[in-house]
Backbone bond lengths (Angstrom), bond angles and torsions (degrees), N, CA, C in turn:
res aa  C-N    CA-C-N  psi(-1)  N-CA   C-N-CA  omega(-1)  CA-C   N-CA-C  phi
1 M - - - 1.442 - - 1.592 110.03 -
2 R 1.217 115.82 147.08 1.450 120.53 178.63 1.515 114.62 -134.55
3 T 1.264 118.37 134.31 1.431 124.70 176.18 1.497 111.06 -121.67
4 F 1.382 115.44 158.19 1.431 120.59 178.27 1.536 106.17 -131.04
5 G 1.274 117.29 130.92 1.465 123.91 -179.39 1.511 113.51 -92.20
6 N 1.326 116.46 -18.03 1.485 118.61 -177.76 1.488 111.65 -94.84
7 A 1.334 114.63 148.69 1.438 120.10 172.45 1.558 107.45 -106.31
8 F 1.216 118.86 134.05 1.403 124.27 173.61 1.551 109.03 -84.85
9 V 1.350 113.98 111.48 1.478 121.21 -171.82 1.572 105.20 -118.59
10 V 1.355 118.26 122.67 1.416 121.09 172.57 1.497 105.21 -108.99
11 G 1.453 113.99 114.09 1.449 119.26 -174.37 1.523 109.75 57.32
12 I 1.289 116.32 -124.90 1.445 122.16 -176.40 1.465 114.17 -98.93
13 I 1.396 115.60 4.17 1.438 123.44 -179.88 1.497 109.60 -93.64
14 A 1.305 119.37 125.89 1.445 122.19 178.61 1.635 104.79 -103.78
15 A 1.367 109.67 109.30 1.464 116.57 171.22 1.573 105.91 -105.42
16 A 1.303 113.71 97.91 1.451 117.99 -163.24 1.602 114.50 -72.95
17 I 1.293 111.53 131.20 1.493 116.45 164.43 1.549 101.80 -94.46
18 S 1.269 120.75 108.47 1.438 127.87 -157.09 1.551 107.92 -54.56
19 G 1.347 111.84 138.89 1.486 120.45 178.79 1.513 111.70 -81.07
20 G 1.385 120.61 -8.33 1.345 123.53 -178.92 1.527 108.68 -115.08
21 A 1.337 114.58 179.21 1.407 121.76 -178.03 1.532 107.01 -74.37
22 Y 1.406 122.18 124.78 1.363 119.94 -174.81 1.500 112.23 -126.89
23 A 1.355 117.03 -3.70 1.489 119.93 179.07 1.451 108.79 -162.27
24 Q 1.359 117.94 160.03 1.347 117.59 -174.74 1.577 110.46 -159.08
25 W 1.345 119.17 132.79 1.410 122.17 170.88 1.524 108.08 -86.42
26 P 1.352 114.38 156.59 1.526 116.13 170.49 1.493 111.74 -53.71
27 S 1.375 116.35 135.14 1.404 121.15 -177.52 1.550 112.65 -55.84
28 F 1.350 117.98 130.07 1.457 121.86 -175.24 1.550 107.73 -153.05
29 K 1.215 120.14 129.52 1.492 124.76 175.10 1.566 106.29 -107.44
30 S 1.299 113.41 117.92 1.459 119.86 -176.38 1.610 108.66 -67.74
31 T 1.341 114.27 133.98 1.422 117.14 176.82 1.574 113.47 -78.93
32 R 1.298 116.25 -2.17 1.468 121.96 179.52 1.464 112.34 -87.87
33 V 1.395 115.62 -9.14 1.483 118.79 -174.92 1.520 109.39 -92.15
34 P 1.343 115.40 129.47 1.480 114.58 179.71 1.541 111.15 -70.90
35 R 1.326 119.06 135.99 1.396 121.00 -172.12 1.544 112.59 -131.96
36 T 1.373 114.22 153.91 1.408 117.08 169.54 1.565 112.03 -74.77
37 P 1.240 121.28 168.20 1.514 122.91 178.85 1.560 110.14 -53.87
38 D 1.375 118.58 -31.08 1.473 116.54 179.21 1.499 113.96 -91.44
39 G 1.395 117.48 13.31 1.446 120.36 170.03 1.545 114.39 96.12
40 K 1.341 119.17 -1.37 1.489 120.00 -173.83 1.558 107.88 -83.47
41 P 1.327 117.22 136.02 1.448 120.47 175.98 1.463 113.53 -55.04
42 V 1.360 119.95 138.10 1.435 126.61 174.36 1.556 107.31 -90.42
43 L 1.286 117.19 87.54 1.518 122.18 -174.06 1.504 113.05 -72.36
44 D 1.435 114.75 -23.24 1.430 114.75 -177.47 1.595 108.91 -101.33
45 G 1.340 115.40 19.03 1.481 118.90 177.64 1.470 113.44 -72.73
46 P 1.320 117.75 -178.12 1.463 120.69 -174.39 1.560 111.35 -69.26
47 T 1.280 113.93 155.68 1.493 120.09 177.91 1.563 107.55 -72.54
48 P 1.320 112.68 127.03 1.476 116.82 176.38 1.463 112.50 -67.61
49 R 1.357 119.44 151.78 1.462 121.33 -176.61 1.517 109.45 -132.11
50 T 1.281 112.29 152.05 1.495 119.71 175.45 1.555 112.21 -77.20
51 P 1.312 118.46 168.77 1.489 118.81 -179.35 1.552 115.06 -55.48
52 D 1.348 115.51 -26.22 1.474 119.31 -179.64 1.512 113.61 -89.51
53 G 1.348 114.34 5.47 1.475 119.53 175.29 1.522 117.38 91.35
54 K 1.305 116.99 -3.62 1.444 122.19 -179.97 1.552 109.77 -77.52
55 P 1.342 119.01 150.92 1.453 121.73 176.53 1.574 106.92 -60.03
56 D 1.299 115.53 137.93 1.477 120.44 177.86 1.468 108.89 -95.96
57 L 1.340 119.60 109.46 1.444 124.22 -177.28 1.493 111.70 -83.76
58 S 1.389 118.13 -2.90 1.440 115.43 -174.26 1.523 113.67 -61.62
59 G 1.394 111.25 159.52 1.445 115.09 -179.24 1.543 109.63 141.41
60 V 1.322 114.23 169.90 1.488 124.44 173.22 1.570 105.71 -97.85
61 W 1.317 115.03 120.74 1.504 122.94 -174.20 1.424 111.30 -118.92
62 Q 1.379 116.88 154.86 1.470 122.18 171.03 1.483 109.37 -136.73
63 A 1.335 117.32 129.03 1.508 120.98 179.86 1.590 108.65 -69.38
64 T 1.350 112.53 123.63 1.462 120.31 177.61 1.500 116.03 -66.56
65 N 1.431 114.91 -40.07 1.425 119.59 -176.93 1.521 108.57 -72.97
66 A 1.352 124.60 -22.17 1.396 123.25 175.92 1.502 113.62 -71.35
67 A 1.284 118.87 -13.49 1.436 125.04 176.25 1.529 114.14 -92.83
68 A 1.268 116.49 15.55 1.452 119.65 -177.17 1.537 110.63 -77.64
69 A 1.261 120.36 178.24 1.509 121.41 176.98 1.429 114.44 -56.28
70 S 1.348 114.47 130.87 1.465 120.36 -174.91 1.575 113.51 -82.79
71 G 1.306 116.03 165.39 1.393 120.76 173.65 1.543 107.64 122.97
72 T 1.360 116.19 157.97 1.457 120.74 179.07 1.541 108.47 -88.35
73 G 1.280 117.55 169.79 1.437 117.05 178.70 1.526 109.45 161.37
74 P 1.325 117.18 -175.00 1.422 120.56 179.66 1.539 114.79 -69.63
75 A 1.279 118.11 175.34 1.520 121.08 -178.45 1.444 114.43 -56.09
76 A 1.369 116.69 -38.28 1.480 120.08 178.13 1.483 107.54 -84.58
77 A 1.348 117.25 139.50 1.477 124.15 -179.03 1.568 106.84 -74.82
78 A 1.344 115.70 158.57 1.467 120.41 176.15 1.513 107.27 -67.06
79 P 1.367 112.09 154.80 1.464 117.91 -179.15 1.595 111.14 -53.15
80 G 1.320 117.50 137.22 1.382 119.80 174.00 1.568 110.86 85.48
81 T 1.323 121.17 -0.46 1.483 119.48 179.26 1.482 106.42 -122.36
82 R 1.348 114.43 163.77 1.493 121.73 177.92 1.555 108.13 -88.28
83 P 1.341 120.45 151.51 1.365 121.29 168.39 1.499 113.15 -53.00
84 N 1.302 119.21 147.87 1.535 121.38 -178.57 1.539 106.48 -120.52
85 Q 1.318 113.28 104.03 1.445 116.99 -178.19 1.551 115.58 -75.30
86 F 1.333 111.04 -23.94 1.495 116.90 177.68 1.602 109.33 -62.04
87 W 1.298 111.98 -44.41 1.475 115.65 178.69 1.513 112.36 -74.00
88 N 1.347 112.01 -49.22 1.491 117.25 -176.25 1.523 108.75 -139.01
89 I 1.438 113.69 104.44 1.443 116.96 -172.40 1.559 111.51 -62.40
90 G 1.330 118.41 -20.71 1.445 125.12 179.71 1.580 113.64 -84.24
91 S 1.307 114.93 3.31 1.427 117.82 -170.76 1.516 113.56 -68.49
92 T 1.354 121.18 -18.16 1.407 122.77 177.58 1.575 111.56 -94.82
93 L 1.304 116.72 -3.07 1.469 121.77 177.24 1.545 111.94 -91.26
94 K 1.235 113.58 135.98 1.543 118.81 -175.60 1.598 109.34 -49.06
95 D 1.285 119.44 -51.31 1.421 124.18 -173.69 1.556 113.38 -108.04
96 G 1.306 117.55 14.58 1.439 120.76 -177.81 1.557 110.38 72.35
97 L 1.370 112.93 -170.35 1.445 115.25 -179.16 1.472 112.16 -75.64
98 P 1.381 117.26 142.48 1.478 121.84 -173.76 1.572 106.24 -83.55
99 F 1.302 117.95 75.92 1.475 120.92 179.61 1.491 113.45 -68.34
100 T 1.312 114.60 144.80 1.499 120.31 160.12 1.499 110.95 -70.66
101 A 1.303 117.69 173.16 1.494 117.44 179.27 1.534 108.26 -63.40
102 W 1.352 116.52 -38.11 1.487 117.07 179.36 1.484 112.59 -66.10
103 G 1.366 119.47 -40.91 1.486 123.83 179.73 1.521 110.18 -62.73
104 A 1.358 112.91 -43.00 1.492 115.77 178.48 1.457 113.46 -62.52
105 E 1.275 117.04 -40.60 1.497 122.24 -178.66 1.542 110.06 -66.51
106 V 1.348 114.65 -44.71 1.559 116.91 176.06 1.527 111.13 -55.88
107 R 1.352 114.10 -48.03 1.466 116.82 -178.77 1.515 111.29 -61.80
108 K 1.337 117.75 -43.07 1.492 122.98 176.90 1.511 112.36 -59.68
109 Q 1.341 117.00 -43.97 1.439 119.26 179.69 1.529 112.31 -64.78
110 R 1.331 117.62 -41.91 1.412 123.11 176.99 1.497 113.16 -58.98
111 G 1.470 115.41 -44.02 1.468 117.82 174.28 1.466 115.42 -64.13
112 A 1.370 114.84 -35.86 1.464 117.14 -178.71 1.533 113.31 -65.14
113 E 1.331 114.04 -21.70 1.454 119.72 177.10 1.604 111.40 -97.37
114 N 1.398 115.76 23.84 1.440 118.78 179.20 1.480 114.79 59.97
115 N 1.341 115.68 21.06 1.514 122.04 179.11 1.469 110.05 55.80
116 K 1.285 119.39 29.85 1.428 125.84 -176.28 1.591 114.14 -66.85
117 D 1.336 112.59 -19.72 1.491 115.82 -179.36 1.466 114.46 -95.67
118 N 1.291 117.52 10.80 1.456 121.31 178.03 1.547 106.70 -56.86
119 P 1.308 119.84 128.01 1.459 123.41 -177.62 1.510 111.66 -55.77
120 D 1.319 118.07 -36.58 1.502 119.47 -179.34 1.513 109.35 -61.32
121 A 1.287 118.51 -29.73 1.546 119.36 -178.39 1.487 111.67 -78.67
122 H 1.341 117.17 -9.27 1.473 121.40 -173.71 1.582 112.11 -118.77
123 C 1.367 111.36 19.74 1.474 117.66 -178.82 1.536 113.65 56.51
124 L 1.257 115.09 35.55 1.510 121.86 178.81 1.508 108.44 -107.20
125 P 1.319 118.32 164.48 1.468 121.08 176.88 1.510 109.96 -59.67
126 V 1.305 117.11 139.07 1.465 121.13 -179.22 1.541 112.56 -96.04
127 G 1.346 115.60 142.39 1.511 116.28 175.52 1.538 116.88 -50.71
128 L 1.296 117.78 149.78 1.449 120.54 -173.99 1.503 112.27 -57.84
129 M 1.283 118.88 -42.43 1.436 120.52 179.09 1.484 114.69 -63.73
130 Q 1.336 118.01 -41.37 1.388 124.07 175.12 1.634 113.10 -67.37
131 L 1.275 111.27 -34.36 1.494 118.75 174.54 1.538 108.59 -64.49
132 D 1.284 119.68 -48.36 1.407 125.62 -171.43 1.548 110.46 -69.58
133 T 1.312 122.96 -20.25 1.428 127.54 179.92 1.584 107.85 -107.45
134 H 1.291 116.34 2.58 1.499 117.09 -176.11 1.497 113.32 -67.18
135 P 1.407 118.19 145.27 1.441 117.79 -178.16 1.555 114.45 -63.75
136 Q 1.344 115.16 -25.74 1.483 119.97 175.33 1.464 111.15 -74.85
137 P 1.431 117.25 145.89 1.436 119.31 -173.58 1.594 114.20 -80.48
138 R 1.300 111.55 176.27 1.436 120.91 178.87 1.497 110.52 -138.30
139 K 1.320 117.80 150.90 1.492 123.11 -179.02 1.507 109.59 -117.34
140 I 1.370 114.86 124.72 1.425 120.81 176.70 1.502 110.22 -97.91
141 I 1.332 115.51 129.56 1.498 123.55 173.96 1.491 106.87 -116.87
142 Q 1.324 116.24 118.54 1.405 123.84 -177.11 1.547 116.52 -108.20
143 T 1.348 117.64 124.58 1.463 119.11 179.90 1.557 102.94 -127.83
144 P 1.331 116.74 170.02 1.453 116.98 179.39 1.507 116.53 -61.27
145 N 1.298 119.55 -22.72 1.465 122.07 -170.62 1.530 110.05 -110.85
146 E 1.298 124.83 -17.47 1.424 126.63 178.57 1.529 110.16 -158.17
147 L 1.347 107.79 165.34 1.462 118.83 176.00 1.559 104.97 -120.88
148 V 1.260 118.13 126.59 1.542 120.94 178.07 1.483 106.39 -110.68
149 I 1.316 115.50 131.36 1.487 119.16 172.12 1.559 109.13 -116.85
150 L 1.330 112.06 121.96 1.476 120.87 176.38 1.497 109.97 -99.86
151 Y 1.262 116.42 119.48 1.484 121.39 -176.50 1.452 108.08 -102.71
152 E 1.367 115.57 130.15 1.546 118.59 178.73 1.546 105.76 -67.24
153 A 1.340 119.20 -37.48 1.468 120.32 179.09 1.464 111.61 -64.16
154 Q 1.348 116.43 123.77 1.503 125.38 179.45 1.509 113.14 52.20
155 A 1.401 115.56 21.04 1.462 122.17 178.46 1.445 112.74 49.03
156 G 1.387 116.25 43.31 1.462 122.24 -179.16 1.546 113.33 -72.62
157 V 1.348 113.32 147.60 1.424 119.67 -177.75 1.534 108.59 -129.82
158 R 1.290 120.21 121.18 1.487 118.82 -179.68 1.571 107.96 -123.77
159 Q 1.328 113.37 139.63 1.458 121.55 177.47 1.523 110.22 -109.74
160 I 1.344 116.38 130.87 1.492 119.97 172.99 1.511 105.84 -120.98
161 F 1.338 116.91 114.49 1.492 121.84 -175.52 1.537 109.84 -83.35
162 T 1.297 116.69 126.21 1.473 120.64 -179.65 1.565 107.71 -120.61
163 D 1.367 120.12 25.11 1.379 121.41 -178.45 1.517 115.56 -93.38
164 G 1.355 116.37 11.03 1.475 117.71 177.55 1.473 115.58 100.73
165 R 1.350 116.93 -1.81 1.509 117.57 -174.96 1.552 106.16 -77.14
166 S 1.325 115.03 167.79 1.497 119.18 -177.67 1.553 108.76 -109.26
167 L 1.295 114.85 164.40 1.432 119.05 172.12 1.507 113.53 -63.76
168 P 1.264 120.51 149.92 1.525 123.83 177.00 1.509 106.53 -59.60
169 K 1.303 118.13 140.65 1.495 122.80 -177.33 1.471 112.83 -98.99
170 D 1.302 121.08 -32.10 1.406 121.24 -175.35 1.508 111.26 -100.07
171 D 1.359 115.51 -149.02 1.404 121.62 -178.29 1.514 113.87 -56.68
172 V 1.214 118.24 103.53 1.546 123.00 -172.05 1.532 108.53 -82.86
173 Q 1.313 114.00 131.87 1.445 116.75 172.28 1.486 111.97 -68.19
174 P 1.291 122.77 123.70 1.434 123.89 -177.45 1.571 112.53 -70.51
175 W 1.304 119.65 137.99 1.410 123.99 179.64 1.513 111.78 -129.58
176 W 1.240 116.60 158.66 1.447 119.15 175.96 1.595 108.02 -61.42
177 Y 1.302 119.40 -46.09 1.455 120.45 178.74 1.480 114.38 -102.37
178 A 1.301 116.36 11.13 1.465 124.34 176.15 1.527 110.25 57.14
179 Y 1.324 118.01 -162.21 1.501 125.20 -172.96 1.498 111.56 -122.04
180 S 1.328 119.56 120.28 1.486 122.57 -171.68 1.507 110.38 -123.05
181 I 1.405 114.05 138.69 1.362 122.41 171.95 1.523 107.32 -129.08
182 G 1.328 117.01 152.02 1.481 117.81 -179.99 1.599 112.42 -136.36
183 H 1.251 116.20 160.04 1.514 121.20 176.20 1.563 103.18 -149.35
184 W 1.316 113.52 158.76 1.461 120.80 -178.60 1.470 107.67 -100.58
185 E 1.408 111.93 135.38 1.470 120.14 171.17 1.549 103.51 -123.97
186 A 1.349 113.47 100.51 1.496 121.31 -172.46 1.531 106.28 59.04
187 D 1.366 116.08 -124.58 1.469 118.81 -177.60 1.508 114.38 -93.69
188 T 1.304 114.68 16.17 1.538 119.78 -175.50 1.505 107.26 -114.95
189 L 1.397 117.38 127.52 1.453 119.90 172.72 1.526 107.07 -93.12
190 V 1.331 114.13 120.77 1.463 123.14 -179.24 1.530 108.90 -97.42
191 V 1.318 117.35 121.05 1.458 120.55 -178.35 1.483 113.35 -118.26
192 E 1.321 116.12 128.07 1.491 120.98 -178.33 1.540 107.67 -111.94
193 T 1.375 115.89 134.61 1.472 116.57 -174.29 1.559 104.87 -137.21
194 I 1.372 115.27 134.85 1.351 125.83 171.48 1.512 112.98 -140.10
195 G 1.320 117.65 177.25 1.486 120.48 -179.69 1.481 112.54 85.03
196 F 1.303 117.89 35.39 1.526 119.23 171.37 1.477 112.82 -72.86
197 R 1.346 111.29 154.62 1.461 118.65 168.10 1.498 110.63 -72.60
198 D 1.361 121.76 164.04 1.363 128.55 -178.61 1.499 111.95 -75.54
199 D 1.340 118.75 -15.82 1.479 119.95 -172.43 1.509 114.80 -112.30
200 V 1.352 114.93 32.13 1.433 120.42 -179.26 1.544 112.17 -71.03
201 W 1.329 119.63 139.10 1.441 125.05 168.95 1.478 108.69 -104.66
202 L 1.330 118.84 125.15 1.412 121.73 -178.45 1.561 109.80 -84.37
203 D 1.331 117.67 -19.43 1.462 121.89 179.98 1.449 109.60 -153.55
204 V 1.400 118.55 -177.10 1.404 120.35 -179.88 1.547 112.77 -70.22
205 E 1.354 115.43 -29.57 1.452 118.69 -177.26 1.477 111.54 -84.42
206 G 1.357 122.61 7.25 1.465 124.43 163.41 1.482 113.47 91.83
207 S 1.328 126.29 21.61 1.377 126.68 173.44 1.511 109.64 -58.98
208 P 1.347 122.80 123.12 1.434 125.03 -168.25 1.532 111.51 -88.15
209 L 1.399 112.67 152.97 1.420 124.46 170.73 1.615 105.15 -135.24
210 T 1.303 120.41 139.57 1.402 121.80 -177.67 1.531 110.08 -123.92
211 H 1.426 113.04 -172.93 1.417 119.59 -178.91 1.567 111.91 -67.78
212 T 1.342 116.58 -19.43 1.528 118.25 -176.35 1.493 104.99 -84.57
213 G 1.303 121.32 1.94 1.532 122.88 -175.93 1.523 113.57 -83.51
214 K 1.344 115.83 148.55 1.380 122.34 171.21 1.575 110.75 -132.77
215 M 1.318 115.41 133.74 1.479 119.38 -179.89 1.534 108.53 -112.39
216 T 1.309 115.92 131.68 1.463 120.62 171.17 1.496 109.65 -120.31
217 E 1.384 116.60 123.99 1.424 121.36 -177.14 1.546 107.26 -115.52
218 R 1.314 117.92 145.84 1.450 125.35 172.87 1.491 110.23 -121.91
219 F 1.336 116.42 106.34 1.501 122.58 -175.47 1.502 106.73 -91.98
220 H 1.358 115.55 126.87 1.482 118.36 178.54 1.509 108.27 -140.28
221 R 1.275 121.26 131.36 1.400 125.98 -178.02 1.556 107.37 -115.16
222 P 1.375 114.76 98.09 1.482 120.10 -173.35 1.491 114.90 -72.81
223 N 1.364 115.05 -28.04 1.462 120.90 179.44 1.514 107.72 -149.26
224 Y 1.304 113.98 -175.80 1.540 114.77 -179.95 1.477 114.00 -63.01
225 G 1.293 118.27 -38.05 1.547 120.48 -172.18 1.498 115.64 -92.83
226 T 1.302 122.36 -3.28 1.435 122.90 -172.77 1.578 113.23 -126.97
227 L 1.309 112.88 134.56 1.432 121.82 172.09 1.467 111.42 -125.58
228 Q 1.363 117.20 117.70 1.479 119.55 -175.43 1.604 103.70 -110.53
229 V 1.301 112.72 138.00 1.453 121.13 -179.32 1.524 108.08 -125.27
230 D 1.282 119.68 106.33 1.514 120.43 173.60 1.536 110.67 -90.70
231 V 1.297 114.98 120.42 1.482 121.49 -174.22 1.481 112.90 -113.84
232 T 1.296 116.41 131.70 1.436 124.26 171.17 1.499 114.32 -118.35
233 V 1.315 118.13 125.69 1.538 121.53 -177.28 1.510 109.18 -114.52
234 E 1.343 113.84 131.17 1.447 119.08 173.25 1.519 107.09 -116.52
235 D 1.309 123.87 129.57 1.414 125.75 175.51 1.458 110.98 -156.40
236 P 1.379 117.79 88.98 1.417 121.95 -177.48 1.504 120.01 -53.00
237 K 1.334 114.05 -26.90 1.508 120.88 176.11 1.500 112.24 -71.88
238 A 1.370 117.48 -38.01 1.484 121.46 -173.23 1.441 113.26 -101.38
239 C 1.354 120.50 -25.70 1.449 122.55 -173.08 1.530 110.35 -137.91
240 T 1.356 115.60 147.88 1.493 120.54 -174.09 1.532 109.49 -78.62
241 K 1.369 119.53 -16.41 1.473 120.86 -178.23 1.497 105.73 -158.90
242 P 1.350 118.15 162.89 1.421 122.86 171.79 1.496 114.57 -60.17
243 W 1.286 118.56 152.71 1.478 121.96 -179.12 1.531 106.31 -142.59
244 S 1.334 114.61 154.58 1.447 123.25 -175.29 1.452 116.15 -135.51
245 V 1.319 119.11 138.57 1.436 122.69 178.84 1.603 108.24 -137.27
246 T 1.154 118.48 162.94 1.503 128.23 176.41 1.497 111.51 -112.38
247 I 1.361 119.67 125.20 1.404 123.88 173.44 1.574 107.52 -110.45
248 T 1.349 117.54 125.07 1.420 122.91 178.87 1.498 110.71 -105.85
249 N 1.340 116.14 131.61 1.450 119.39 176.94 1.535 112.40 -119.45
250 R 1.310 115.34 148.26 1.424 120.39 174.83 1.545 112.60 -112.22
251 I 1.331 119.83 141.05 1.443 122.38 -179.63 1.510 108.85 -67.63
252 M 1.333 111.50 149.12 1.474 119.74 177.11 1.549 103.47 -116.79
253 P 1.391 122.70 81.40 1.397 127.66 -152.43 1.691 109.86 -66.12
254 D 1.254 119.74 -31.63 1.425 120.57 -176.62 1.462 112.31 -118.96
255 A 1.340 120.86 24.76 1.439 128.57 -174.69 1.507 111.31 -105.68
256 E 1.278 116.02 154.20 1.513 121.64 172.47 1.605 106.36 -133.66
257 L 1.366 114.05 159.13 1.425 117.02 -178.63 1.547 106.59 -71.85
258 M 1.326 113.51 155.11 1.446 122.31 173.45 1.531 110.84 -105.58
259 E 1.295 119.23 153.52 1.475 118.77 177.63 1.540 107.96 -66.80
260 F 1.340 114.16 142.08 1.423 120.66 179.57 1.549 107.82 -131.69
261 I 1.307 115.00 98.39 1.514 122.15 177.84 1.500 107.77 -109.41
262 C 1.313 114.63 93.45 1.444 118.75 -171.02 1.517 115.13 -69.16
263 N 1.385 116.98 -38.80 1.448 117.31 -169.99 1.544 111.46 -95.00
264 E 1.286 117.45 15.70 1.539 117.47 171.33 1.509 110.58 -78.74
265 N 1.316 118.96 117.66 1.459 122.00 179.82 1.554 109.17 66.48
266 E 1.237 119.27 28.50 1.512 123.02 -175.52 1.498 108.97 -75.03
267 R 1.337 116.15 118.50 1.558 119.67 -177.15 1.520 109.87 -128.84
268 D 1.331 121.14 12.83 1.440 120.86 -178.97 1.509 113.16 -76.59
269 T 1.406 111.90 -45.68 1.513 115.12 -163.70 1.534 114.50 -53.32
270 P 1.331 121.94 -38.49 1.439 118.96 -179.25 1.510 111.81 -60.59
271 H 1.267 118.66 -22.52 1.525 122.07 -179.33 1.536 114.15 -90.83
272 F 1.299 117.26 -1.69 1.477 116.64 179.89 1.547 110.44 -61.95
273 V 1.288 114.39 141.23 1.500 120.05 -175.63 1.560 108.48 -119.06
274 G 1.367 114.92 128.42 1.428 118.14 172.63 1.471 112.81 -96.71
275 K 1.375 116.42 -123.54 1.395 121.24 -178.30 1.573 108.39 -71.21
């Protein structure tokens, strides 16, 4: 059974991720999970590895920083709360994101419209950064030639190719989830992503990312229960310099993803309020 304590709020519109139990798979305890004699998962156990010796990143994960105190606000979190990267990806940075004048204006305009155009509120694919900090979990499936990430939020699917191919060099077709390749550096999977659309939202508050952007992620699993992703974003149109954040995930050892069909009987959109 899975519950969510956060509500996803866009401006003044509450589109609830239920605070109570709303769905359930048949009870099942995975035999692949290391456990104590009384059946509890050993989350600080050793990192699992694939047959070729690489860290196995597979599993169902949930971002811990996405579950921080909700609400909009300045880059610094209110006293007594943790920064919330889902709402504001720059919340862990001392001075927030280093926006260009254009980037700052886009974010200001989106906020002035109560963030009503956030793709997540319209049943559209969500930007990768917002997906990676989303309260809903994601499932990683690792093979020798690619890493596939299934996101419960908006039923997103991301492919990261690890078969030695290169990033496109010329006019890149823009995609919702862009184009990702990865390679291993010791026990860290380094992923490079380009080919973003021009209307990407990095967070609920509307921090922009454009087609000039590049995202570099470093996936590291230090133990059984933790997955750390260090992310660096370069986007000369939206920001004056590269910036970096860390997203920490915790394993959900006996969980599976639920179906997420956002636009079935969807009736919120006509009520969204802007200025």
